[in-house]
C-alpha positions as CSV (number, residue, x, y, z in Angstrom):
1,M,-18.6,4.7,-1.7
2,A,-15.0,3.6,-2.1
3,N,-13.9,1.4,0.7
4,R,-11.1,3.6,2.2
5,H,-13.4,6.6,1.9
6,L,-16.0,4.7,3.8
7,A,-13.4,3.8,6.4
8,R,-12.4,7.4,6.9
9,S,-16.1,8.4,7.2
10,V,-16.5,5.9,10.0
11,V,-13.4,7.3,11.8
12,L,-14.8,10.8,11.3
13,Q,-18.1,9.9,13.0
14,V,-16.2,8.6,16.0
15,L,-14.0,11.7,16.2
16,F,-17.1,13.9,15.9
17,E,-18.8,12.1,18.8
18,R,-15.7,12.2,20.9
19,D,-15.4,16.0,20.3
20,A,-19.0,16.4,21.3
21,S,-18.3,14.7,24.6
22,G,-15.6,17.3,25.3
23,G,-12.9,14.7,24.8
24,K,-14.2,12.7,27.7
25,M,-14.9,9.6,25.6
26,S,-12.3,6.9,26.5
27,M,-10.2,5.2,23.9
28,Q,-11.9,2.0,24.8
29,D,-15.4,3.5,24.2
30,A,-14.1,5.2,21.0
31,E,-12.9,1.8,19.6
32,K,-16.2,0.2,20.5
33,R,-18.0,2.9,18.6
34,L,-15.7,2.4,15.7
35,N,-16.5,-1.3,15.6
36,D,-20.2,-0.6,15.9
37,Y,-20.2,1.9,13.0
38,A,-18.0,-0.2,10.9
39,L,-20.5,-3.0,11.1
40,E,-23.5,-0.7,10.6
41,F,-22.1,1.0,7.5
42,G,-20.6,-2.2,6.0
43,A,-16.9,-1.3,6.2
44,R,-14.5,-4.1,5.2
45,E,-13.1,-6.2,7.9
46,S,-9.7,-5.8,6.2
47,D,-9.9,-2.0,6.7
48,M,-10.2,-2.3,10.5
49,P,-6.5,-2.0,11.2
50,F,-6.4,1.1,9.1
51,M,-9.4,2.6,10.9
52,K,-8.0,1.8,14.3
53,Q,-4.6,3.2,13.6
54,L,-6.2,6.4,12.2
55,L,-8.4,6.8,15.2
56,Q,-5.6,6.1,17.7
57,T,-3.2,8.5,16.0
58,A,-5.8,11.3,15.6
59,T,-6.6,11.0,19.3
60,A,-3.0,10.7,20.6
61,K,-1.8,13.6,18.5
62,Q,-4.9,15.9,18.9
63,R,-3.0,18.6,20.8
64,E,-0.3,18.8,18.2
65,I,-2.8,18.7,15.4
66,D,-4.9,21.4,17.0
67,D,-1.9,23.6,17.3
68,V,-1.3,23.2,13.5
69,I,-4.9,24.2,12.8
70,V,-4.6,27.3,14.9
71,R,-1.4,28.4,13.1
72,A,-2.7,27.5,9.7
73,A,-6.0,29.3,10.2
74,P,-5.2,32.1,12.7
75,E,-8.3,34.1,11.9
76,W,-10.5,31.1,13.1
77,P,-10.3,30.3,16.8
78,L,-10.5,26.5,17.1
79,E,-13.7,26.5,19.1
80,K,-15.4,28.7,16.5
81,I,-14.7,26.3,13.6
82,A,-17.8,24.2,12.9
83,A,-17.5,20.8,14.7
84,I,-17.6,18.7,11.5
85,D,-14.9,20.9,9.8
86,R,-12.7,20.8,12.9
87,N,-12.8,17.0,13.0
88,V,-12.3,16.7,9.2
89,L,-9.2,18.8,9.6
90,R,-8.0,16.6,12.5
91,L,-8.5,13.5,10.4
92,G,-6.9,15.0,7.3
93,L,-3.9,16.3,9.3
94,T,-3.4,13.0,11.0
95,E,-2.9,11.4,7.5
96,L,-0.9,14.4,6.1
97,L,1.5,14.6,9.0
98,Y,1.7,11.1,10.5
99,S,0.8,8.5,7.8
100,D,3.3,6.6,5.7
101,R,3.3,8.6,2.5
102,T,4.0,5.4,0.5
103,Q,0.6,4.2,1.6
104,V,-1.3,7.6,1.8
105,P,0.3,10.2,-0.5
106,A,-0.2,13.8,0.7
107,K,-2.6,14.7,-2.1
108,V,-4.7,11.7,-1.3
109,A,-5.0,12.7,2.3
110,I,-6.0,16.3,1.3
111,N,-8.5,15.2,-1.4
112,E,-10.1,12.7,0.9
113,A,-10.6,15.3,3.6
114,I,-12.1,17.7,1.2
115,E,-14.6,15.1,0.0
116,L,-15.5,14.3,3.6
117,A,-16.1,18.0,4.2
118,K,-18.3,18.4,1.2
119,T,-20.3,15.3,2.1
120,F,-20.8,16.0,5.8
121,G,-20.2,19.8,6.2
122,S,-21.8,23.0,4.9
123,N,-21.5,24.5,1.4
124,S,-18.3,26.2,2.4
125,S,-16.7,23.3,4.3
126,G,-14.8,21.9,1.3
127,R,-13.2,25.3,0.5
128,F,-12.3,25.9,4.1
129,V,-10.7,22.5,4.6
130,N,-8.9,22.8,1.2
131,G,-7.5,26.2,2.3
132,V,-6.2,25.0,5.7
133,L,-4.7,21.7,4.4
134,G,-3.3,23.4,1.4
135,A,-1.4,25.9,3.5
136,V,0.1,23.1,5.6
137,Y,1.0,21.2,2.4
138,V,2.9,24.1,1.1
139,E,4.7,24.5,4.4
140,L,5.7,20.9,4.3
141,G,7.4,21.5,0.9
142,E,4.6,20.0,-1.2
143,P,5.6,16.4,-0.7
144,G,4.8,14.1,-3.6
145,K,4.0,17.0,-5.9
146,D,6.3,15.6,-8.7
147,E,5.3,12.0,-8.3
148,G,3.7,9.9,-11.0
149,G,3.0,11.2,-14.5
150,A,3.8,14.7,-13.5
151,R,7.4,13.9,-12.6
152,K,8.9,14.1,-16.0
153,K,7.1,17.3,-16.9
154,A,8.1,18.9,-13.6
155,A,11.7,17.9,-14.1
156,Q,11.7,19.7,-17.5
157,K,10.5,22.9,-15.9
158,T,12.9,22.7,-12.9
159,G,15.9,23.8,-14.9
160,K,14.2,27.1,-15.8
161,M,13.3,28.0,-12.2
162,P,15.4,30.4,-10.1
163,T,17.4,28.6,-7.5
164,E,17.7,29.8,-3.9
165,H,20.7,28.4,-2.0
166,L,20.4,27.5,1.7
167,A,22.8,25.9,4.2
168,G,22.3,24.1,7.5
169,A,24.1,21.8,9.8
170,V,23.6,18.8,12.1
171,V,25.3,20.2,15.2
172,Y,26.8,17.9,17.8
173,A,28.4,18.5,21.2
174,K,29.9,16.4,23.9
175,Q,28.6,16.5,27.5
176,G,29.3,14.2,30.3
177,G,30.9,11.6,28.0
178,E,27.9,11.5,25.7
179,T,27.3,13.0,22.3
180,Y,24.2,15.2,21.7
181,L,22.6,16.5,18.5
182,A,20.8,19.8,18.2
183,F,17.5,20.0,16.3
184,V,14.7,22.5,15.8
185,H,11.0,21.7,16.0
186,D,8.5,23.0,13.5
187,I,4.8,23.9,14.0
188,F,3.8,20.7,12.1
189,G,5.2,18.4,14.8
190,H,8.5,17.4,13.2
191,W,12.1,17.8,14.4
192,T,14.4,19.0,11.7
193,I,17.8,20.5,10.9
194,S,18.6,24.2,11.4
195,K,19.1,25.9,8.1
196,G,18.6,29.2,6.3
197,K,19.2,31.2,3.2
198,I,22.8,32.0,2.1
199,E,23.2,35.8,1.9
200,E,24.9,37.6,-1.0
201,G,28.7,37.4,-0.7
202,E,28.7,34.4,1.6
203,D,30.1,31.0,0.8
204,V,28.1,27.9,1.8
205,Q,30.1,27.2,5.0
206,G,29.9,30.8,6.0
207,G,26.2,30.8,5.5
208,A,25.7,27.7,7.6
209,T,27.8,29.1,10.4
210,R,25.9,32.3,10.5
211,E,22.5,30.6,10.3
212,I,23.2,28.3,13.2
213,K,24.4,31.3,15.3
214,E,21.3,33.3,14.5
215,E,18.8,30.4,14.9
216,L,20.3,28.5,17.8
217,G,22.8,30.9,19.4
218,L,25.7,28.4,18.8
219,D,29.2,29.0,17.6
220,I,30.0,26.0,15.4
221,K,33.0,24.5,13.6
222,I,32.3,22.9,10.3
223,V,33.5,19.3,10.2
224,E,32.4,17.9,6.9
225,E,29.7,18.1,4.2
226,L,26.8,15.7,4.6
227,G,24.9,16.1,1.4
228,V,22.4,18.3,-0.6
229,N,18.6,18.3,-0.7
230,E,16.6,20.0,-3.4
231,Y,12.9,20.7,-3.6
232,I,10.4,23.0,-5.3
233,A,8.7,25.7,-3.3
234,N,6.0,28.2,-4.0
235,D,6.9,31.9,-4.2
236,S,4.2,34.4,-5.4
237,K,6.8,37.1,-5.7
238,I,8.6,35.6,-8.7
239,E,7.5,34.9,-12.2
240,G,6.0,31.5,-12.5
241,G,5.3,31.3,-8.8
242,K,7.9,28.6,-8.1
243,K,11.5,28.3,-7.2
244,R,14.0,25.6,-6.6
245,K,15.6,25.4,-3.1
246,R,19.0,23.8,-2.8
247,V,20.1,23.1,0.8
248,T,23.7,22.1,1.5
249,Y,24.1,20.4,4.9
250,F,27.2,20.0,7.1
251,L,28.2,18.1,10.2
252,A,29.3,20.7,12.7
253,E,30.8,20.7,16.2
254,S,29.8,23.1,19.0
255,P,30.3,23.5,22.7
256,F,27.3,22.1,24.7
257,S,25.4,25.3,25.7
258,E,21.8,26.5,26.1
259,L,20.0,26.7,22.8
260,K,18.4,30.0,22.1
261,L,15.8,29.8,19.3
262,G,16.0,32.9,17.3
263,P,13.1,34.5,15.4
264,S,12.3,32.1,12.6
265,G,9.0,31.5,10.9
266,G,7.5,28.0,11.4
267,L,9.7,26.9,14.4
268,D,8.6,26.7,18.0
269,D,11.4,24.8,19.9
270,A,15.0,23.8,19.8
271,Q,16.6,21.0,22.0
272,W,19.7,18.9,22.4
273,F,19.1,15.1,22.2
274,P,21.5,12.3,23.1
275,L,22.3,10.1,20.2
276,S,20.4,7.2,21.9
277,A,17.1,9.3,21.7
278,V,17.4,10.5,18.1
279,G,15.7,7.3,16.7
280,D,12.5,8.1,18.6
281,L,12.1,11.6,17.1
282,N,9.6,12.4,14.3
283,F,11.6,13.5,11.3
284,Y,10.7,14.2,7.6
285,D,11.9,11.5,5.2
286,D,14.3,13.9,3.5
287,T,15.7,15.0,6.8
288,L,16.5,11.4,7.7
289,K,18.6,11.2,4.6
290,I,20.9,13.8,6.1
291,I,20.8,12.7,9.7
292,V,21.8,9.1,9.0
293,P,25.0,10.1,7.3
294,A,25.7,12.5,10.2
295,I,25.4,9.7,12.7
296,N,27.6,7.4,10.5
297,A,30.2,10.2,10.3
298,L,30.2,10.5,14.1
299,A,30.6,6.8,14.5
300,R,33.7,6.9,12.2
301,R,35.1,9.7,14.3
302,G,34.5,7.7,17.5
303,E,31.9,10.2,18.8
304,K,29.2,7.7,19.6
């Protein structure tokens, strides 16, 4: 058994036992179990930091992870999912949502979870875990899909794909002498930038203005363009099943008022954050590439 696969198996065993205790097993006891099982099954000492971090994150983020499972598999109440499958999903989602993707690529996280399900679960466990994690992976925008040897091939196909244009904005407001930024929260535990599809007849700025009004209830004034993100998304309604999404982001100013999250698939919250708190939020890597220029632009404008 490969060393990291063995390490994940050890963590899974502890998660399973903690689940069986009704979540009453303390973190101290869980880490003791981890050490005991690592020794028993011959896990490498050098993998202990990896195992401890995986266990700690899975435990600390269990509520958020369970919410993702419920949304990704709505036909399966959490308590009705087989215990081993439930904990394989928790482990897999911990890596998919919270691990450093340079260390654990998304596909590695999914494939490892599927193999654990096949090894320790029932005949259908692998398919079930694959279905749930695959759905989450698609919602995340299929991170890492074009990496490695497939990148060149994918790039050749991208030019033939239909392109959907979207627009969004990093919205800021002043309140009590402090600058605040407005972000939306998705069901996978990340804060992100409000955005949406540009409608026929709209220009990019007009689309961003309308989307922010519909999604956050804010009347904004576009200040400057921040940049463009592009990614490939699945779409079963079009030939080839894939399309390119091109999102243009702006910095926009708004009065400081209550955020009213409109109906939007995949979002569950919207909040204002002071600039000093933004660094503590959980963002996607491609979102950070827009937020950093936004903060720099605010600094240039003296809006710190």
